[in-house]
Every structure is written in C-alpha cells, then in structure tokens.
C-alpha positions in Angstrom: -15.7 11.7 -21.0 -17.3 15.0 -21.8 -14.1 16.8 -20.8 -12.1 14.7 -23.1 -14.4 15.3 -26.0 -14.3 19.0 -25.4 -10.5 18.9 -25.2 -10.3 17.0 -28.5 -12.6 19.4 -30.2 -10.7 22.4 -28.9 -7.4 20.8 -30.2 -9.0 20.2 -33.6 -10.3 23.7 -33.8 -7.0 25.1 -32.7 -5.1 22.9 -35.2 -7.5 23.9 -38.0 -6.9 27.6 -37.1 -3.2 27.1 -37.1 -3.3 25.1 -40.4 -4.8 28.2 -42.1 -1.4 30.0 -41.8 0.5 26.9 -42.8 -0.4 27.5 -46.5 1.7 30.7 -46.5 5.3 29.5 -46.5 8.1 31.9 -45.6 10.0 33.7 -48.3 13.6 33.1 -49.2 14.6 36.7 -48.9 18.3 37.3 -48.1 20.7 40.2 -49.0 24.4 40.0 -49.0 26.2 37.2 -50.8 24.8 36.5 -54.2 22.7 33.3 -54.5 22.9 31.6 -57.9 19.3 30.1 -57.4 17.1 28.9 -54.6 14.0 26.5 -54.6 11.4 25.3 -52.2 10.1 21.8 -52.7 6.3 21.2 -52.4 4.7 17.7 -52.4 2.7 17.1 -55.5 0.1 14.8 -54.1 -3.4 16.2 -53.5 -4.7 13.3 -51.3 -5.5 15.1 -48.0 -8.6 13.1 -47.3 -9.9 15.8 -44.9 -7.4 14.9 -42.3 -5.7 17.3 -39.9 -2.2 17.2 -41.1 0.6 19.6 -42.0 0.4 21.5 -45.2 1.6 19.5 -48.2 4.3 22.1 -48.6 5.9 21.1 -45.2 8.5 18.4 -45.9 11.5 17.5 -43.9 15.0 16.5 -45.3 16.4 13.6 -43.2 19.4 12.8 -45.5 21.9 15.0 -47.4 21.2 15.8 -51.0 23.2 13.9 -53.7 25.1 15.7 -56.5 25.6 13.5 -59.5 26.1 14.2 -63.2 25.4 17.9 -63.0 22.0 17.2 -61.1 20.9 17.6 -57.6 18.7 14.8 -56.0 16.8 16.1 -53.0 15.0 13.5 -50.9 12.2 14.8 -48.5 9.6 13.3 -46.3 6.0 14.5 -45.4 6.0 15.4 -41.7 2.3 15.2 -40.8 0.4 13.7 -37.9 0.2 9.9 -37.7 3.4 9.8 -39.8 1.8 10.0 -43.2 4.0 8.3 -45.7 5.2 10.5 -48.5 8.9 10.4 -49.5 9.4 12.9 -52.4 12.5 12.8 -54.6 13.1 16.0 -56.5 15.7 16.4 -59.3 17.2 19.8 -60.2 19.7 21.0 -62.8 22.9 22.0 -60.9 23.7 24.9 -63.2 20.3 26.5 -63.7 18.3 25.3 -60.8 15.6 24.2 -63.2 13.3 21.5 -61.8 13.8 18.3 -64.0 11.3 16.0 -62.3 9.7 15.2 -59.0 8.4 11.8 -57.9 6.4 10.9 -54.8 7.0 7.3 -53.5 3.8 7.0 -51.5 2.8 3.4 -50.9 -0.7 4.4 -49.8 -2.7 7.6 -49.4 -2.4 9.8 -46.4 -3.1 8.4 -42.9 -2.4 4.8 -44.2 1.2 4.2 -42.9 4.6 5.5 -42.9 7.8 5.5 -45.0 11.3 6.2 -43.7 14.5 6.2 -45.8 17.7 5.5 -43.9 20.1 5.8 -46.7 20.2 7.4 -50.1 23.2 6.9 -52.3 24.6 6.5 -55.8 24.8 2.9 -56.8 26.4 3.5 -60.1 24.7 4.0 -62.6 21.6 4.2 -60.5 20.2 5.9 -57.4 19.3 3.8 -54.4 16.7 4.5 -51.6 16.9 2.3 -48.7 14.6 2.2 -45.7 11.2 1.1 -44.4 8.0 0.8 -46.5 4.5 0.7 -45.3 2.3 -2.1 -46.4 -1.4 -2.5 -45.5 -2.1 -6.2 -45.3 -5.9 -6.4 -44.7 -9.0 -4.3 -44.8 -8.9 -1.9 -41.9 -5.6 -3.2 -40.5 -2.9 -0.8 -39.5 -0.1 -0.8 -42.1 3.1 -2.6 -41.2 6.5 -1.3 -42.1 9.1 -3.5 -43.7 12.6 -3.1 -44.8 12.7 -2.1 -48.5 15.2 -1.1 -51.3 14.2 0.9 -54.3 16.6 1.3 -57.2 15.8 4.1 -59.8 17.5 5.6 -62.8 18.4 9.3 -63.3 14.9 10.0 -64.5 13.2 8.6 -61.4 12.0 5.4 -63.2 12.0 2.2 -61.1 14.6 -0.3 -62.0 14.1 -2.6 -58.9 11.9 -2.5 -55.9 12.3 -5.2 -53.1 10.6 -5.4 -49.8 11.3 -8.1 -47.2 7.9 -9.0 -45.6 9.5 -11.2 -42.9 8.5 -9.5 -39.7 11.7 -10.8 -37.9 13.9 -8.9 -40.4 12.4 -5.4 -39.5 14.8 -2.8 -38.2 13.9 -0.7 -35.1 14.9 2.9 -34.6 17.6 1.8 -32.1 20.1 1.0 -34.9 23.0 2.2 -36.9 21.5 4.4 -39.6 22.5 4.0 -42.3 24.0 0.5 -42.4 27.4 -0.1 -43.9 27.5 -1.2 -47.5 30.4 -3.5 -47.5 32.8 -3.7 -50.4 33.0 -7.3 -51.6 30.9 -8.5 -48.7 27.1 -9.2 -48.1 24.8 -6.3 -48.9 24.9 -4.5 -45.6 26.1 -4.6 -42.1 24.3 -2.9 -39.2 23.7 -2.9 -35.4 20.6 -3.2 -33.3 20.6 -2.2 -29.7 18.6 -4.1 -27.0 18.7 -5.8 -23.7 21.5 -8.3 -23.1 20.6 -11.8 -22.0 24.0 -12.1 -20.3 23.6 -11.6 -16.6 26.9 -9.6 -16.6 25.6 -6.9 -18.9 22.3 -5.0 -19.2 22.8 -3.5 -22.7 24.0 -5.0 -26.0 24.6 -3.8 -29.5 23.7 -6.7 -31.8 25.3 -7.0 -35.2 23.5 -8.2 -38.3 24.4 -8.7 -42.0 21.9 -8.4 -44.8 22.2 -9.9 -48.2 21.0 -8.3 -51.4 17.4 -9.6 -50.7 17.4 -7.9 -47.3 17.4 -11.2 -45.4 19.4 -10.6 -42.1 21.5 -12.9 -40.1 22.7 -12.2 -36.6 26.3 -12.4 -35.6 25.9 -13.1 -31.9 29.6 -13.8 -31.4 30.3 -10.2 -32.3 27.8 -8.5 -30.0 29.1 -5.4 -28.2 28.0 -5.6 -24.6 27.8 -2.9 -21.8 27.2 -2.7 -18.1 25.5 0.7 -17.4 23.0 -0.1 -14.7 22.2 3.5 -13.9 22.2 4.9 -17.5 19.4 4.9 -19.9 18.5 5.6 -23.6 21.7 4.4 -25.5 22.0 6.3 -28.7 24.1 4.6 -31.5 26.1 6.8 -33.9 27.9 5.6 -37.0 29.3 4.1 -39.0 32.3 6.3 -40.0 34.1 4.5 -42.7 37.9 4.9 -42.5 38.3 2.5 -45.3 36.6 -0.7 -46.6 38.0 -2.7 -43.6 37.6 -0.3 -40.8 34.4 1.3 -39.6 34.0 3.3 -36.3 30.9 3.3 -34.1 29.9 5.4 -31.0 27.3 4.7 -28.5 26.2 7.2 -25.7 24.4 6.5 -22.5 22.7 9.2 -20.4 22.5 9.1 -16.6 19.5 11.1 -15.5 20.6 11.1 -11.8 24.1 12.4 -12.6 23.0 14.3 -15.7 26.0 13.2 -17.6 26.9 11.2 -20.7 29.0 8.0 -21.0 30.2 7.5 -24.6 32.0 4.4 -25.9 33.6 3.8 -29.3 34.8 0.7 -31.1 35.5 -0.2 -34.7 34.6 -3.2 -36.8 36.1 -5.0 -39.8 34.3 -6.0 -42.9 33.0 -9.2 -41.3 31.5 -7.4 -38.4 34.1 -8.4 -35.7 34.6 -5.5 -33.3 37.8 -4.3 -31.7 39.0 -1.8 -29.1 35.8 -1.1 -27.1 36.8 2.0 -25.1 35.0 4.4 -22.7 35.8 7.8 -24.0 33.9 10.0 -21.6 37.0 12.1 -20.7 37.5 13.0 -24.4 33.9 13.2 -25.9 31.9 14.1 -22.8 33.5 17.4 -22.0 34.7 18.7 -18.7 31.4 17.9 -16.9 30.6 14.9 -19.2 27.5 16.8 -20.3 28.2 17.3 -24.0 26.1 15.1 -26.2 27.4 13.8 -29.6 24.8 14.7 -32.2 26.5 14.1 -35.6 29.5 12.4 -37.3 31.3 12.8 -40.6 34.6 11.7 -42.1 36.8 14.7 -42.7 39.8 13.8 -44.8 41.6 11.1 -42.8 39.9 12.1 -39.6 36.6 11.5 -37.9 34.6 14.7 -37.1 32.0 14.5 -34.4 29.6 17.3 -33.7 29.1 18.1 -30.0 26.9 20.4 -28.0 28.0 22.4 -25.0 25.3 23.8 -22.8 24.8 27.6 -22.8 21.7 28.0 -20.7 18.9 25.5 -19.8 16.6 26.9 -22.3 19.1 27.2 -25.2 19.9 24.6 -27.8 23.5 24.7 -26.8 26.7 25.7 -28.4 27.8 23.3 -31.1 31.3 22.5 -32.2 33.6 19.7 -33.3 35.9 17.0 -32.1 38.3 15.4 -34.5 39.7 11.9 -33.9 42.3 10.1 -36.0 41.9 6.6 -37.5 43.0 5.1 -34.1 40.3 7.0 -32.2 42.7 9.4 -30.6 41.9 13.1 -30.1 43.5 15.3 -32.7 41.7 18.6 -32.4 39.0 20.0 -30.1 36.7 22.7 -31.5 34.0 22.4 -28.9 31.7 25.3 -28.3 32.7 27.3 -31.4 32.7 31.1 -31.2 33.3 33.4 -34.2 33.7 37.1 -33.9 32.7 37.0 -30.2 29.4 35.3 -30.9 28.3 31.7 -29.9 27.3 29.4 -32.8 23.8 28.1 -32.5 23.7 25.9 -35.7 26.6 24.8 -37.9 27.2 22.5 -40.9 30.5 22.0 -42.7 31.8 21.0 -46.1 35.3 19.7 -46.7 37.3 20.6 -49.8 39.8 17.8 -49.7 42.0 19.0 -52.6 42.1 22.6 -51.2 42.6 21.3 -47.6 40.0 23.8 -46.5 36.6 23.6 -44.8 33.6 25.7 -45.2 31.5 26.3 -42.1 27.9 27.5 -42.5 26.8 29.1 -39.3 23.7 30.5 -37.7 24.5 32.2 -34.4 22.4 32.1 -31.2 19.5 34.5 -31.2 20.3 35.5 -34.8 18.5 34.6 -38.0 21.4 35.4 -40.5 23.6 32.9 -42.1 27.5 33.4 -42.2 30.1 31.6 -44.0 33.6 30.9 -42.6 36.5 29.2 -44.5 39.0 27.3 -42.4 42.5 26.7 -43.8 44.7 23.7 -43.2 46.3 25.4 -40.2 43.0 26.0 -38.4 42.7 29.7 -39.3 39.2 31.1 -40.0 38.1 33.8 -42.4 34.6 35.2 -43.0 33.9 34.8 -46.7 30.1 35.6 -47.1 26.8 36.2 -45.4 23.1 35.9 -46.0 21.2 38.7 -44.1 17.6 37.7 -43.6 15.2 40.3 -45.0 12.1 38.2 -44.5 9.8 37.7 -41.5 11.9 37.4 -38.5 9.8 34.8 -36.8 10.9 32.2 -39.3 14.3 30.5 -38.7 16.3 29.4 -41.7 18.4 26.7 -40.2 21.3 25.3 -42.2 20.7 21.5 -42.4 23.1 20.1 -45.1 25.9 21.5 -47.3 27.8 19.9 -50.1 30.1 21.1 -52.8 30.0 20.3 -56.5 33.0 19.1 -58.5 33.7 22.8 -59.4 33.5 23.7 -55.6 30.1 25.6 -55.9 28.1 25.2 -52.8 24.6 23.6 -52.4 23.0 24.4 -49.1 19.7 23.1 -47.7 17.6 24.7 -44.9 14.9 23.5 -42.5 12.6 26.4 -41.8 10.5 26.7 -38.7 9.0 29.2 -36.2 12.0 30.4 -34.1 10.1 30.1 -30.8 11.2 27.0 -29.0 14.0 24.7 -28.1 16.6 24.4 -30.9 14.7 27.1 -33.0 12.3 24.6 -34.3 8.5 24.3 -33.8 6.4 21.0 -33.9 3.2 22.5 -35.1 4.6 25.1 -37.6 7.8 24.1 -39.4 9.2 21.9 -42.0 9.5 24.0 -45.1 12.4 22.7 -47.1 14.6 25.1 -49.1 17.7 24.5 -51.1 20.1 27.0 -52.7 23.3 27.2 -54.8 26.1 29.7 -54.3 29.0 29.9 -56.8 32.5 29.3 -55.4 33.7 32.7 -56.5 31.0 34.4 -54.4 32.4 32.8 -51.3 36.1 33.4 -52.2 36.5 29.6 -52.8 39.0 28.4 -55.3 37.2 26.8 -58.2 38.3 23.3 -59.4 40.5 24.0 -62.4 41.1 20.4 -63.5 39.8 20.0 -67.1 38.1 16.9 -68.6 41.0 16.2 -70.9 43.3 15.9 -67.9 41.0 13.3 -66.4 40.9 10.9 -69.2 42.1 7.4 -68.6 44.0 5.0 -71.0 42.7 1.5 -71.6 45.2 -1.1 -73.1 44.7 -3.2 -75.0 41.4 -2.2 -76.6 39.9 -4.4 -77.9 40.9 -6.9 -75.3 40.7 -10.6 -74.7 41.9 -11.8 -71.3 42.8 -8.7 -69.5 43.1 -4.9 -69.7 45.3 -2.3 -67.9 43.7 1.0 -66.8 46.1 3.9 -66.6 44.9 6.7 -64.3 46.6 10.0 -64.0 47.5 11.7 -60.7 44.1 13.6 -60.3 42.2 10.3 -60.0 44.3 8.3 -57.4 41.4 8.2 -54.8 37.8 7.2 -55.6 35.9 4.4 -57.2 36.0 2.5 -60.6 33.1 0.6 -61.9 32.8 -1.6 -65.0 29.3 -2.3 -66.5 27.9 -3.5 -69.8 25.4 -1.7 -72.3 22.5 -3.1 -70.0 24.0 -1.4 -67.0 24.9 -4.7 -65.3 27.9 -3.9 -63.1 30.8 -6.5 -63.6 33.2 -5.2 -61.1 33.9 -2.4 -58.7 37.3 -1.2 -57.4 38.4 1.3 -54.8 41.2 3.5 -56.1 44.1 3.4 -53.6 47.0 5.8 -54.7 47.9 3.7 -57.8 48.2 4.9 -61.4 47.6 1.4 -63.1 45.1 -1.2 -62.4 44.9 -4.7 -64.0 41.4 -6.1 -64.8 40.8 -9.8 -65.7 38.2 -9.9 -68.5 38.5 -13.6 -69.3 35.0 -14.3 -67.9 33.4 -11.3 -69.5 31.0 -12.1 -72.4 32.0 -10.6 -75.7 30.6 -7.1 -76.2 31.0 -3.4 -75.3 31.8 -2.3 -71.7 32.1 1.0 -69.9 34.5 2.2 -67.2 33.3 5.0 -64.9 35.6 6.7 -62.4 34.4 8.7 -59.4 36.1 10.7 -56.7 35.6 10.0 -53.0 32.3 12.0 -53.1 30.9 9.9 -55.9 31.2 12.8 -58.4 31.7 11.2 -61.8 34.9 12.4 -63.7 35.0 10.3 -66.8 33.7 7.4 -68.8 35.7 5.2 -71.1 34.6 2.4 -73.5 36.3 -0.9 -74.3 35.5 -3.9 -76.3 35.8 -7.6 -75.1 36.5 -10.0 -78.1 
C-alpha cells in the first residue's frame, strides 16, 4: 500500500511539473507561403477546481470545421484527464480571421463528466451539434452520458436542446460515427457492433433508426453478421453517402496471430436494408493484408479511403489513398504516397469539384514542415506551396482537416503535439488547436469566378397560390434547396439533381412570406430568394 501511495505521489508531482510547461503553447511561426491569418483557440472557462488536468488551452478537434455564410465554425473538446466535458464552439470571420464569438457547452464543471460530439453540420438555417451529453443524476453519483442534439443559430444562441435519458438508447463507441441523416426518412440511421446471438456468427453490426426525439428502434432483420473466430476488435467506418439512397460502410477485423486485417464492405438503402456484403481483403488490405483503413471521404463520384502502409515498426506508417467507384470497385490505388522521393507521414486532402483538382496537405516522415501539392484530373502532381517551420522543432504541427471556401481559399487546421512518440503525438503534452487561412492565389489555385448575379434563381409566379416553378441556372444544378418561413420553420427540402427547373406545391402553405435558399454540395450558401403565398 505504501508503494502505491509513493507511486501516486510521484505521478502527481511529475504531472504538476509537466503542467508548468503546458501553459506556454507553441508559436505558429512559418515562413514560405503567405498565410492570410492564423488563430489558436483557448477554452474560456476558469473552472479548474485544483484538479490535475491539461491546460485549458489544450483542446482537440474531432470534427472538421464548417464554412457557412462567410464564417468559420470550429468545434473543439477539452482533452483532460477523466474526460472533462468542455465542447467549445468558436466562430471566426472567414475574410479577416476576427473572432466573432466563442461558446463553451459544458454541462457541468470539470471532473464531472464528459461530452462527445459525433456530428456537426449545417441544418439550414441553423447549426446542429449531435453527440453525448453528461448528466449528473444524484449527489455524488458519476455522471451518465446520454444522446443529445443541440440546435443553435449563427450567433451561438440555443434554438433547441434535446437529450434522450433512456439508458437503452445510449450509443457505444463501437458504432458508425456520424449517423446518416436520411433524406425524407426518420431522423438518423446508424450501426452498433456487438456479439451475434446467432450460433453461425460471432460478430454482428446491428442497424438502428432514430427519430427526431432521438428514440431508437432496432432493425434486426437488416443486421450484418460475420464469422471471424480468430479476429478481434472490429472497427466500423462510414457512412460514405453516394446519394440519398446509397450509403457505403466498411468494417475491419484484426487477427493478432496472423497480424493482418480483414476488411468488408456493404451498402444500405434509405431504410437500412444492406446489400452486397463483400470481403475486400485483396483490395483494401494491401499485399500482406497489413494496411489499416483509417479514414474515408467522398471524392466527386468516388469513395476515398485513407490507408496506412508500414514503414518500420516504430513509425506511424506511410499513408495514401484507395479510390472506389459507386459499385465498390477499385478505380485508383495511391497507397504509400511518396512526393519528391520522400515518404508521406501525414496527409489531408480537399477536393475542388468544379476545377476537377485536389489539394494535398502533407507532412513528411521525420519532418516538421508542411507542403502543398495540387493533383489534376489526370493524376499529375505539382508542388504549389510550403510552410517551413521556424518555431521550436520539438512541436509537431500535424495537418488535421482542410476545407475550401466558395472562392477556393483554403482553411487548414492543425493538431500540435510533442513530436516524440508514435504518430508524432504525445499523450501528456499535446492538443493545441490551430487554424489558418491561405488565399487561393498564394497556392496557385484558380479562384471561383462565378458572380452572385449569375447565381440568382427565378421564381414564377410570385406571388403564388397553388404552386411555383423555380428556375436554376447551370451553376446550381447540384446541391440543396430549402424553403422556410419568416420564423425559420423549414417547409420543404430538395436535393438538386442536374435539373434546371423544379416544381413546388404550395397549396398547403399558410399565407405569408417564404424564403428559398440554395446550397452547393458542401453546404455553401449561394443565394436567397423570397416569394409570397397568397
């Protein structure tokens, strides 16, 4: 017992010593390509309560930032010991980088629970945070986490907050994150993984559907079952939405004896029924079936999976991409990417759909600089920029998410940590969150030249009685169309599908003023039109 106490005291003393250095964050100090602006988000809460935790400045970005209405919304979580809750949403002006507001969504003070956000999206005209909220239900009791949904306006004010306190509707970590938001269906569709009760199988992926009140119902007839008796730790990836009726999922098992991965893929429809369950080890697992899949995106009409190929046992691996078509067939293999003779250590990618180009943001193995490579439609690469680290070399600026604005300017976020262990990240010292903007011209990217007057739609007749026709020009043939009233109640939503005219029945609309908003595929808003229902 004395030995344990001594060890605990030594750990506390060591942690306190380490924490003295945590309050000096690394500087964003790069030469090379001009950066329009950069920011570091620090949590605004002062409730430390004397606990041994990370510095308040150390936050982690789990989800990509959102660009909407010339603003950037940047969602971060506190990463302290005992999973202190503390999701912080910061809002910046896209053009100037000015901080517009910052809000902490703590349910309780530090050391009282946890809060995870699995999805963060535009639910026009609001923002929506979806995840797990911590609730303390009795004096001295440990807080319990329940599924929650928070809807806020562009100023961070709460519009709606709902938490389902039914314990059976909780979601474990072995699930699809985020769930699918089904067009015209129930609120969300998701999977949980678990043990199969069928003697012929030992693993199952169980499908659920949530309604808008976060009440789930299982779809046992659609369960995806596997027989992998010597494999462990199934990891579920997805969904990748090909369209509103087709969503791809991937699950990966690991065999510790053979040291190889067994990946499967399948797709579902909008009702959760699955099709074409296929073992794709020969495609996704690499030559030795040792390449894990660690990320997924939609890239144009393709599915892009990030895979890691081993370099050495102590290295984080050499990442690259595998591209599949809408039928799950291999289209392009960019596994273990190498640029200018150097192995890639970290990579994030943004697609410019209109330009048919991709921007790769890269940190090479054993380097702490950041490089930018443009890939054209033919697969040719060209270096277009670099950020040469002039700061303390022991801190690794790791590119985490990259996204382009409607003008094609780049917003890039970093996770910063001590570059001393596996994957360039350190558990004790790390988690400073940075975000920066680089203008398209400074990365030799063509700017978006479509003017607002080209994007206007025509509504006829206006005022209307029973129906209206919405004429959309060629620039807006893909995206989303929403109709809402002056109280922001959404009356209808439509996916744009390569048509120039849409008919909308307004017979059941109450008389009044309505607005039509149109977005591209990335939810960037292009125009707003008003019409009157008589």
